[in-house]
C-alpha positions in Angstrom: -35.5 232.4 122.5 -32.5 234.3 124.5 -34.0 237.7 125.6 -32.5 241.1 124.0 -30.7 242.0 127.3 -28.9 238.9 127.5 -28.4 239.1 123.5 -26.7 242.6 123.9 -24.4 241.1 127.1 -23.3 238.2 124.8 -22.6 241.0 121.9 -20.4 242.8 124.4 -18.5 239.5 126.0 -17.8 239.0 121.9 -16.4 242.4 121.0 -15.0 242.4 124.2 -12.9 238.2 125.5 -10.9 238.5 121.6 -9.0 236.1 123.7 -11.7 233.5 124.6 -14.1 231.4 122.1 -17.7 232.0 122.7 -20.2 229.3 121.9 -24.1 229.3 121.9 -25.7 226.1 121.1 -29.7 226.2 121.1 -31.1 222.9 122.2 -35.0 223.2 122.5 -35.7 224.6 126.2 -32.1 225.2 126.8 -29.0 227.4 125.4 -25.5 226.4 126.5 -22.7 228.6 126.4 -19.5 228.0 126.3 -16.5 230.3 126.8 -13.0 228.4 126.7 -9.3 231.0 126.9 -5.8 229.6 126.2 -4.7 231.3 129.9 -6.6 231.6 132.9 -5.7 234.7 133.9 -8.5 235.4 130.8 -11.2 233.6 133.1 -10.2 235.7 135.9 -10.1 239.3 133.4 -14.3 238.0 132.8 -15.2 236.9 136.4 -13.6 241.1 137.0 -15.7 242.4 134.6 -19.1 241.0 135.7 -19.0 237.3 133.9 -21.6 236.5 136.7 -23.7 239.7 136.8 -24.6 238.0 133.1 -26.1 235.4 134.4 -28.1 237.6 137.1 -30.2 238.7 134.4 -31.3 235.3 132.5 -35.1 233.8 133.4 -34.9 230.5 134.4 -32.7 227.0 136.1 -29.1 227.2 135.2 -25.5 225.8 136.2 -22.1 227.1 135.4 -19.3 224.9 135.5 -15.3 226.0 135.5 -13.0 224.3 134.6 -9.5 224.9 134.5 -6.5 223.0 133.8 -3.3 224.2 134.7 -1.1 221.7 132.7 -2.5 223.3 129.3 -2.9 226.5 131.1 -6.4 226.6 129.8 -9.9 227.6 131.0 -13.9 226.6 129.8 -16.7 227.5 131.3 -20.1 225.8 130.2 -23.1 227.5 131.0 -26.4 225.0 130.6 -29.9 227.6 131.0 -32.9 225.8 131.4 -35.4 228.1 129.9 
C-alpha cells in the first residue's frame, strides 16, 4: 500500500497537473505511476516543481524512465516502485 505522505503528494501532483494524465497501477509487490503530457515544457515545469522530491519519500527500489518525443511534442514519465 502507498504510504500516507506519498498519497498526499500524489494528490498534490494531480491537482497541480491538469495538463497531464496520471495513472497509478498497483501490481502485487509494485506500483507503476505514469505521467503523460502533451507538451514537453510541462515536464520541465513538473521537474522544476520538485517532482524528483516525490521519489525520495518512496521506500524500496524504483526506476524512473523519461521519454520525450519531439515529433509529437509529448513526454511520458514512468515510475516503477518495487515495495
